[in-house]
N, C-alpha and C positions, 0 to 999 in steps of 0.2 A: 559486545553490546550492539543491538541495532534499533532503530524506530520504525514502526509503520503505522499505516492509517487504514483504521474500518470507515470506508467511503460508502454510508448506505444511499440509496436512492429514495425518492419520494414514494416509489412504487413498493417499499419494502425489501428491496433487495440489496446484497453487498456485493461490492467490485471485488473481484478477485484477476489478478493480472498475469500474463505468461511471460516468462524471460526468454529472450531471444537467442540465436544459436550461439552466437559471439560472447555470452557472459559465461560466468564463473557457474551458473547453474542453469545450463540450455533447459528449456522447457517445461521447467520448475514454474508452478502455480503457488502465487503467494499474495500477500497485500502490498501496497505500493508502498516503499520504505527502502533504509539503506543501512549501512553501518554508521554508528554514532562517530560524529567528529571530535577527537581531542579538543578541549580548550585551548585556547592561545594562553599564552603569560596573563596572568591576571584574571583572568575569567573566571566564571563559576558556571559549572555543568549543573546547573537545577532544573527544575521542572519546567521553568519558562524557556531556557534554552534549547531543552529535548523539543518541548513543542515547536520551537522554532527550525530546529533540523527535520523534524518529522512533515510541517509545513513544505519546507524547501524540496524535500523528497517528492511529495504529492505535486508540487508545480512543476520539478523537471521529468517527472515521469508521464503524469497525465494532463499538464496543462492547468490544472486547478489551482487558482490563486486564492488559499484559503489563509486568513489571517491566523498567525498563531494562537491568539487568546480565543479563538472560536474552538480550537482543538482542544479536548480534554484528556487526560490520562483515564485509559480505558481498563487496561489489563495488563499485566507481566506476566510474558511466557518465558519457558526455559526450553530451550532446544535439548535433541538428541546428543548433539556436540560440547553442550555447556555454553553455548551463547544465550543472552538473555534478551529477551525483545522487550521494548516499550511500547504499548499499542494505544494509539488516540484515535478517539472518535471524533468524525468530522460531520458537520450538519449535513443532512440530507440536498440532495440534488436531483436532478430531473435527469433521467437516464440518457435523454439527448444531449445533455451537456457533459456528461463522462464520454460519450460515444464522440461528440465532437472534440473535445480536449484530447483523447486520444489519439485522433486521425490529425490535428494539427501538430502535435510533438513528432510524429512518425514522419510526416512532409517536411518537417524543419529540421529534421536529423538527416534526412536522404538528400535534402537540396544542399547541403554541408558535407556530402559525402561519406556520412557515418551510418552503420545500422542502428536502428533504433534499439534500445535496451528491453522495452519491450514489444512483444511481436502478436498478441492477442488478449483480449479481454473478455471476461464473463461475468455477469451478473446471476448472482444465487440466492436464494431465500431459504435452502434448508440443505442438510448433509447429502440427501440424498443427491439434489441438483448438482452438489459440489462433486461429487463423485462421478458425476458424468463428464466431467472437464477431463479431457485425455491427457495423461502425462504424469510426470510426479507432481506432488505436491508438498508444500513446507510442512515441517512437522506440527506447526502451530494453527495452520489455517482450519483444519476440521474444528476442533475446539473454539475458534473464534467464532467460525460460523454458527456451530451451534449455540453458542452463548447469543449470539445475536438475534437468532431467532426466538430464542428463548425470553429475551430481554425487550424492554421496550426502548429502540436507540433514541 
């Protein structure tokens, strides 16, 4: 199970991120996100907790500090390997804020001697633009981008 975030821009695009060579999925385009952390003893893994995990991933990967309550569960996907993804929708942000957040996280990781988890971002508004992002794509990415272009985010 994983959580991820559809991060729209105020210009009607959606953020896609590419995993760096040192990750388990080098070069793969996907949404910001990651595996669901199991609940600690006594904790409940409910919608609020999953939103918190999605917000944490967005912050860790993109430097975007969104309150968990500002995210809403938007879609559930199933991957070819049987994984289940809980996709959250974030409030729209200026494209410049996404680029600045990405650059700041990359600089901070490099300053600590680590390779950033992400090595590139793409901003797309259609399946055709998504197809222009060279490299493998996560199996959920195209349907999510297609849905986001049909729906009012």
